[in-house]
PASEBA-1860 file (N, C-alpha, C; in nm, 3 decimals):
! residues 189
1> IIETVLDE> 3.618/-5.608/1.892/3.572/-5.566/2.024/3.446/-5.482/2.011 ~ 3.451/-5.384/1.921/3.336/-5.295/1.901/3.216/-5.375/1.851 ~ 3.240/-5.468/1.759/3.133/-5.552/1.705/3.061/-5.627/1.817 ~ 3.137/-5.680/1.912/3.077/-5.755/2.023/2.999/-5.665/2.116 ~ 3.056/-5.551/2.152/2.989/-5.459/2.245/2.860/-5.406/2.185 ~ 2.864/-5.370/2.056/2.745/-5.314/1.991/2.649/-5.422/1.941 ~ 2.693/-5.548/1.943/2.614/-5.658/1.890/2.573/-5.630/1.745 ~ 2.672/-5.590/1.667/2.651/-5.553/1.527/2.745/-5.633/1.439
9> NKMSIPHE> 2.706/-5.653/1.314/2.792/-5.714/1.213/2.899/-5.612/1.177 ~ 3.025/-5.660/1.163/3.135/-5.568/1.136/3.117/-5.489/1.007 ~ 3.038/-5.540/0.915/3.017/-5.468/0.789/2.929/-5.343/0.810 ~ 2.851/-5.340/0.917/2.762/-5.226/0.939/2.822/-5.121/1.032 ~ 2.943/-5.144/1.081/3.005/-5.050/1.174/3.088/-4.948/1.096 ~ 3.065/-4.819/1.121/3.147/-4.716/1.055/3.293/-4.728/1.101 ~ 3.383/-4.672/1.023/3.525/-4.682/1.054/3.569/-4.584/1.162 ~ 3.490/-4.487/1.195/3.527/-4.391/1.299/3.487/-4.446/1.434
17> FDFVPESL> 3.561/-4.409/1.539/3.533/-4.459/1.673/3.428/-4.375/1.745 ~ 3.399/-4.256/1.695/3.309/-4.165/1.767/3.162/-4.206/1.759 ~ 3.130/-4.313/1.690/2.992/-4.360/1.679/2.949/-4.443/1.801 ~ 3.044/-4.486/1.886/3.011/-4.567/2.001/2.931/-4.481/2.100 ~ 2.811/-4.526/2.134/2.730/-4.450/2.230/2.804/-4.431/2.363 ~ 2.785/-4.319/2.424/2.850/-4.286/2.551/2.826/-4.395/2.656 ~ 2.706/-4.455/2.654/2.671/-4.557/2.753/2.753/-4.685/2.737 ~ 2.814/-4.706/2.621/2.892/-4.828/2.597/3.042/-4.805/2.599
25> KGQVEKIL> 3.086/-4.681/2.606/3.230/-4.653/2.601/3.303/-4.713/2.720 ~ 3.239/-4.720/2.835/3.301/-4.782/2.953/3.326/-4.930/2.930 ~ 3.231/-4.997/2.866/3.246/-5.139/2.836/3.360/-5.162/2.737 ~ 3.368/-5.077/2.636/3.477/-5.086/2.538/3.610/-5.064/2.608 ~ 3.616/-4.964/2.695/3.739/-4.933/2.768/3.783/-5.051/2.855 ~ 3.687/-5.115/2.921/3.717/-5.230/3.006/3.778/-5.343/2.924 ~ 3.720/-5.370/2.809/3.771/-5.475/2.721/3.911/-5.440/2.670 ~ 3.931/-5.315/2.633/4.063/-5.273/2.586/4.168/-5.288/2.696
33> QQRLRGEP> 4.131/-5.258/2.819/4.224/-5.274/2.931/4.261/-5.421/2.953 ~ 4.162/-5.509/2.939/4.190/-5.653/2.951/4.289/-5.697/2.844 ~ 4.270/-5.649/2.724/4.362/-5.684/2.615/4.501/-5.630/2.641 ~ 4.509/-5.505/2.692/4.639/-5.445/2.722/4.712/-5.522/2.832 ~ 4.638/-5.589/2.919/4.700/-5.673/3.023/4.741/-5.810/2.967 ~ 4.712/-5.835/2.840/4.755/-5.959/2.776/4.654/-6.071/2.775 ~ 4.532/-6.046/2.820/4.431/-6.152/2.817/4.392/-6.179/2.672 ~ 4.389/-6.306/2.631/4.353/-6.338/2.492/4.215/-6.283/2.456
41> LNYVLKMR> 4.203/-6.233/2.336/4.079/-6.172/2.291/3.959/-6.265/2.308 ~ 3.978/-6.394/2.279/3.866/-6.487/2.291/3.817/-6.502/2.436 ~ 3.907/-6.490/2.533/3.864/-6.491/2.673/3.796/-6.360/2.711 ~ 3.845/-6.251/2.658/3.783/-6.121/2.684/3.640/-6.120/2.630 ~ 3.623/-6.171/2.509/3.491/-6.173/2.444/3.409/-6.294/2.488 ~ 3.474/-6.390/2.555/3.413/-6.511/2.609/3.367/-6.609/2.502 ~ 3.411/-6.590/2.379/3.370/-6.681/2.271/3.477/-6.689/2.164 ~ 3.463/-6.795/2.083/3.551/-6.816/1.968/3.466/-6.872/1.856
49> EFYSYNFT> 3.477/-6.813/1.739/3.408/-6.869/1.623/3.489/-6.989/1.575 ~ 3.418/-7.098/1.552/3.481/-7.222/1.505/3.385/-7.285/1.407 ~ 3.431/-7.305/1.286/3.351/-7.367/1.180/3.217/-7.294/1.162 ~ 3.222/-7.163/1.171/3.106/-7.073/1.155/3.006/-7.081/1.270 ~ 3.041/-7.146/1.378/2.956/-7.149/1.498/3.028/-7.073/1.609 ~ 2.951/-7.008/1.694/3.009/-6.938/1.809/3.012/-7.031/1.930 ~ 3.131/-7.050/1.985/3.150/-7.136/2.101/3.193/-7.052/2.220 ~ 3.126/-7.073/2.332/3.168/-7.012/2.458/3.299/-7.075/2.499
57> VKDGDKKV> 3.395/-6.993/2.541/3.522/-7.045/2.591/3.547/-7.001/2.735 ~ 3.461/-6.909/2.785/3.476/-6.861/2.922/3.338/-6.829/2.976 ~ 3.313/-6.874/3.099/3.187/-6.847/3.168/3.222/-6.817/3.313 ~ 3.220/-6.690/3.348/3.263/-6.651/3.482/3.410/-6.683/3.500 ~ 3.442/-6.761/3.604/3.582/-6.799/3.626/3.618/-6.932/3.561 ~ 3.522/-6.992/3.492/3.546/-7.119/3.422/3.589/-7.090/3.278 ~ 3.695/-7.156/3.233/3.737/-7.139/3.095/3.801/-7.266/3.043 ~ 3.805/-7.276/2.910/3.867/-7.389/2.842/3.973/-7.336/2.747
65> LIPRSETE> 4.055/-7.425/2.696/4.151/-7.383/2.595/4.077/-7.333/2.472 ~ 4.132/-7.232/2.409/4.069/-7.173/2.291/4.090/-7.267/2.173 ~ 3.981/-7.305/2.104/3.996/-7.395/1.988/4.089/-7.335/1.883 ~ 4.173/-7.421/1.828/4.269/-7.378/1.725/4.202/-7.386/1.588 ~ 4.233/-7.289/1.504/4.171/-7.286/1.371/4.211/-7.408/1.287 ~ 4.331/-7.461/1.307/4.372/-7.578/1.228/4.291/-7.703/1.263 ~ 4.221/-7.701/1.374/4.135/-7.813/1.410/4.020/-7.826/1.310 ~ 3.986/-7.718/1.242/3.881/-7.724/1.141/3.918/-7.819/1.028
73> TLIDLIIE> 4.046/-7.839/1.005/4.091/-7.936/0.904/4.048/-8.077/0.942 ~ 4.057/-8.109/1.070/4.011/-8.239/1.119/3.861/-8.256/1.091 ~ 3.784/-8.152/1.116/3.640/-8.154/1.090/3.615/-8.179/0.941 ~ 3.689/-8.107/0.855/3.673/-8.123/0.710/3.697/-8.268/0.667 ~ 3.803/-8.329/0.721/3.836/-8.467/0.683/3.726/-8.565/0.725 ~ 3.673/-8.546/0.843/3.567/-8.636/0.892/3.439/-8.616/0.810 ~ 3.404/-8.493/0.783/3.285/-8.465/0.702/3.300/-8.526/0.563 ~ 3.417/-8.509/0.504/3.443/-8.566/0.371/3.426/-8.718/0.373
81> YYQSHPHL> 3.477/-8.782/0.477/3.465/-8.927/0.488/3.318/-8.969/0.494 ~ 3.241/-8.907/0.581/3.101/-8.945/0.596/3.018/-8.912/0.473 ~ 3.051/-8.804/0.405/2.978/-8.770/0.283/3.012/-8.866/0.169 ~ 3.131/-8.923/0.169/3.168/-9.019/0.065/3.124/-9.162/0.099 ~ 3.066/-9.180/0.218/3.015/-9.311/0.261/2.871/-9.294/0.310 ~ 2.779/-9.259/0.222/2.641/-9.230/0.264/2.565/-9.353/0.315 ~ 2.616/-9.471/0.286/2.550/-9.594/0.329/2.569/-9.625/0.477 ~ 2.659/-9.554/0.545/2.685/-9.582/0.686/2.561/-9.554/0.770
89> SPSTLIDL> 2.530/-9.646/0.860/2.414/-9.627/0.948/2.452/-9.532/1.061 ~ 2.352/-9.473/1.126/2.382/-9.382/1.237/2.474/-9.448/1.338 ~ 2.569/-9.373/1.387/2.674/-9.431/1.468/2.700/-9.350/1.595 ~ 2.803/-9.392/1.665/2.842/-9.330/1.791/2.975/-9.258/1.774 ~ 2.980/-9.137/1.826/3.098/-9.052/1.820/3.141/-9.020/1.962 ~ 3.270/-9.036/1.990/3.324/-8.996/2.120/3.439/-8.900/2.096 ~ 3.442/-8.792/2.174/3.547/-8.692/2.167/3.622/-8.695/2.300 ~ 3.747/-8.739/2.295/3.830/-8.747/2.415/3.902/-8.614/2.436
97> GCGSGCIL> 3.881/-8.554/2.552/3.936/-8.422/2.578/3.854/-8.317/2.507 ~ 3.724/-8.320/2.529/3.630/-8.240/2.448/3.645/-8.089/2.467 ~ 3.702/-8.042/2.576/3.722/-7.898/2.595/3.593/-7.819/2.581 ~ 3.587/-7.730/2.485/3.467/-7.649/2.460/3.356/-7.729/2.393 ~ 3.390/-7.847/2.343/3.294/-7.928/2.270/3.291/-7.896/2.121 ~ 3.385/-7.816/2.075/3.380/-7.767/1.936/3.385/-7.880/1.833 ~ 3.467/-7.982/1.855/3.476/-8.092/1.758/3.347/-8.174/1.763 ~ 3.313/-8.221/1.880/3.194/-8.304/1.899/3.068/-8.233/1.847
105> LTLLKTLN> 3.046/-8.111/1.890/2.922/-8.041/1.856/2.917/-7.998/1.709 ~ 3.032/-7.962/1.653/3.035/-7.927/1.511/3.002/-8.048/1.426 ~ 3.060/-8.163/1.460/3.031/-8.285/1.384/2.885/-8.326/1.400 ~ 2.832/-8.317/1.521/2.692/-8.353/1.542/2.598/-8.258/1.468 ~ 2.633/-8.131/1.467/2.549/-8.033/1.399/2.558/-8.047/1.247 ~ 2.678/-8.072/1.197/2.700/-8.080/1.053/2.657/-8.214/0.994 ~ 2.681/-8.320/1.068/2.650/-8.455/1.021/2.541/-8.518/1.107 ~ 2.438/-8.443/1.138/2.338/-8.487/1.236/2.269/-8.618/1.200
113> KNFQLGIG> 2.261/-8.655/1.075/2.196/-8.781/1.037/2.290/-8.901/1.052 ~ 2.419/-8.875/1.071/2.517/-8.982/1.080/2.541/-9.034/1.221 ~ 2.496/-8.960/1.322/2.525/-9.000/1.459/2.398/-9.011/1.541 ~ 2.391/-9.117/1.620/2.279/-9.133/1.713/2.322/-9.105/1.856 ~ 2.452/-9.110/1.883/2.503/-9.084/2.016/2.635/-9.009/2.007 ~ 2.645/-8.900/2.080/2.768/-8.824/2.090/2.811/-8.819/2.236 ~ 2.938/-8.849/2.262/2.989/-8.851/2.399/3.113/-8.762/2.405 ~ 3.112/-8.667/2.496/3.229/-8.583/2.522/3.289/-8.622/2.656
121> VDQSLDAI> 3.419/-8.648/2.658/3.489/-8.687/2.781/3.597/-8.583/2.809 ~ 3.602/-8.535/2.932/3.709/-8.444/2.972/3.732/-8.458/3.122 ~ 3.858/-8.443/3.162/3.890/-8.451/3.305/3.867/-8.318/3.375 ~ 3.840/-8.212/3.300/3.817/-8.080/3.356/3.667/-8.054/3.375 ~ 3.627/-8.023/3.497/3.488/-7.987/3.522/3.450/-7.859/3.449 ~ 3.546/-7.766/3.436/3.520/-7.644/3.360/3.485/-7.677/3.215 ~ 3.558/-7.773/3.157/3.532/-7.813/3.019/3.393/-7.875/3.005 ~ 3.356/-7.960/3.098/3.222/-8.022/3.093/3.115/-7.913/3.105
129> HISKINAK> 3.135/-7.819/3.196/3.041/-7.708/3.215/3.025/-7.628/3.085 ~ 3.136/-7.591/3.025/3.132/-7.507/2.904/3.081/-7.587/2.784 ~ 3.116/-7.715/2.774/3.062/-7.799/2.666/2.910/-7.805/2.673 ~ 2.856/-7.816/2.793/2.711/-7.820/2.809/2.646/-7.688/2.770 ~ 2.711/-7.576/2.801/2.660/-7.446/2.756/2.655/-7.443/2.603 ~ 2.764/-7.486/2.540/2.770/-7.485/2.394/2.668/-7.582/2.333 ~ 2.649/-7.697/2.396/2.548/-7.793/2.346/2.409/-7.729/2.352 ~ 2.381/-7.662/2.461/2.250/-7.598/2.476/2.229/-7.490/2.369
137> NLIQDYNN> 2.337/-7.419/2.335/2.328/-7.313/2.234/2.324/-7.364/2.091 ~ 2.384/-7.482/2.066/2.401/-7.528/1.929/2.314/-7.647/1.888 ~ 2.279/-7.731/1.981/2.206/-7.853/1.947/2.059/-7.836/1.986 ~ 1.974/-7.843/1.887/1.830/-7.825/1.910/1.779/-7.926/2.011 ~ 1.698/-7.881/2.102/1.633/-7.964/2.205/1.728/-8.017/2.311 ~ 1.855/-7.978/2.311/1.945/-8.024/2.416/1.929/-7.935/2.539 ~ 1.934/-7.995/2.657/1.943/-7.917/2.779/2.044/-7.984/2.871 ~ 2.079/-7.917/2.978/2.186/-7.966/3.065/2.157/-8.100/3.129
145> DSNNKSNL> 2.032/-8.142/3.132/2.000/-8.272/3.190/2.009/-8.384/3.087 ~ 2.044/-8.349/2.963/2.057/-8.444/2.852/1.926/-8.513/2.818 ~ 1.813/-8.455/2.857/1.683/-8.506/2.814/1.644/-8.425/2.693 ~ 1.645/-8.487/2.576/1.609/-8.411/2.458/1.503/-8.485/2.379 ~ 1.437/-8.410/2.291/1.327/-8.465/2.214/1.373/-8.525/2.081 ~ 1.495/-8.493/2.040/1.543/-8.544/1.912/1.593/-8.687/1.927 ~ 1.624/-8.751/1.816/1.676/-8.887/1.819/1.822/-8.892/1.864 ~ 1.890/-8.778/1.860/2.029/-8.772/1.899/2.042/-8.772/2.051
153> KLRFIHDS> 2.128/-8.857/2.099/2.160/-8.858/2.242/2.298/-8.798/2.258 ~ 2.313/-8.712/2.356/2.438/-8.642/2.379/2.470/-8.648/2.527 ~ 2.591/-8.693/2.558/2.634/-8.707/2.697/2.773/-8.646/2.715 ~ 2.794/-8.595/2.834/2.926/-8.546/2.872/2.969/-8.618/2.998 ~ 3.092/-8.670/2.997/3.143/-8.749/3.108/3.268/-8.682/3.162 ~ 3.266/-8.656/3.292/3.383/-8.601/3.361/3.469/-8.719/3.403 ~ 3.578/-8.738/3.330/3.664/-8.851/3.358/3.795/-8.835/3.282 ~ 3.893/-8.912/3.321/4.021/-8.915/3.252/4.011/-9.012/3.134
161> WSNFKRFE> 4.088/-8.986/3.030/4.088/-9.074/2.913/4.126/-9.216/2.952 ~ 4.217/-9.228/3.047/4.267/-9.361/3.083/4.179/-9.432/3.186 ~ 4.074/-9.365/3.230/3.989/-9.424/3.333/3.844/-9.421/3.286 ~ 3.805/-9.519/3.208/3.672/-9.520/3.147/3.568/-9.592/3.232 ~ 3.575/-9.575/3.362/3.482/-9.648/3.449/3.337/-9.614/3.418 ~ 3.308/-9.489/3.388/3.170/-9.451/3.354/3.139/-9.482/3.209 ~ 3.240/-9.494/3.129/3.219/-9.517/2.987/3.167/-9.657/2.959 ~ 3.193/-9.751/3.047/3.152/-9.889/3.026/3.002/-9.904/3.000
169> MYKNKTTL> 2.920/-9.817/3.061/2.775/-9.830/3.041/2.738/-9.804/2.895 ~ 2.814/-9.720/2.827/2.787/-9.694/2.685/2.849/-9.803/2.597 ~ 2.965/-9.850/2.638/3.035/-9.951/2.559/2.950/-10.077/2.540 ~ 2.877/-10.115/2.641/2.796/-10.236/2.632/2.673/-10.219/2.545 ~ 2.628/-10.096/2.525/2.506/-10.072/2.448/2.534/-10.044/2.301 ~ 2.641/-9.974/2.273/2.667/-9.928/2.138/2.815/-9.936/2.107 ~ 2.849/-9.977/1.986/2.989/-9.978/1.948/3.033/-9.835/1.916 ~ 3.161/-9.811/1.933/3.217/-9.681/1.899/3.255/-9.682/1.752
177> DLIVSNPP> 3.201/-9.588/1.678/3.229/-9.583/1.535/3.334/-9.478/1.501 ~ 3.341/-9.373/1.583/3.440/-9.268/1.557/3.490/-9.214/1.689 ~ 3.621/-9.221/1.707/3.686/-9.162/1.824/3.771/-9.048/1.773 ~ 3.745/-8.928/1.825/3.825/-8.812/1.786/3.890/-8.752/1.910 ~ 4.004/-8.691/1.886/4.073/-8.621/1.993/4.172/-8.525/1.929 ~ 4.177/-8.407/1.981/4.277/-8.310/1.939/4.330/-8.243/2.064 ~ 4.418/-8.316/2.135/4.467/-8.264/2.263/4.554/-8.139/2.243 ~ 4.572/-8.064/2.350/4.655/-7.943/2.340/4.799/-7.979/2.306
185> YVESS> 4.867/-7.880/2.252/5.010/-7.900/2.224/5.083/-7.925/2.354 ~ 5.180/-8.015/2.349/5.263/-8.042/2.465/5.403/-7.994/2.432 ~ 5.456/-7.908/2.518/5.592/-7.860/2.496/5.690/-7.972/2.523 ~ 5.791/-7.983/2.438/5.893/-8.085/2.462/5.991/-8.033/2.566 ~ 6.046/-8.125/2.645/6.138/-8.083/2.750/6.282/-8.100/2.708
END
């Protein structure tokens, strides 16, 4: 919490609390109160580190599910596959239920020479909104209008997985080479 408020690396922060400037103590107190009410730390801080990248998970009243750390294992497996197959030509990646965009954007950022098109699909408008924020922060030359100067094309589609009516325009142009999805846990009844 202190690291975020002071915008400092945790290694440079002294262990005593009295170093927090008086002007920032109110902000620290507000965050501590949110935590005491049970709000998850990542929502309080509005971000979650995932695969060494910072992802927005909350923007105003819009929020997405917080990426799970075990999802990084999925990223590792995909990266390992593409690194062991260097002959593969640039391909298309689709992330179903993209949420914050952490899977899609991490793969595009890490394996940028392997993909020419990245598509994030989610039925939540909040997820599409937050994915676009993260794309703007993480992908060079990306903006919310999806007009970019790089060779990578990135699109976000607000739709249900089972209703690919908008997806058809991409299907006819490019084959899907990688479909990823890491949906939220579903409680058994």
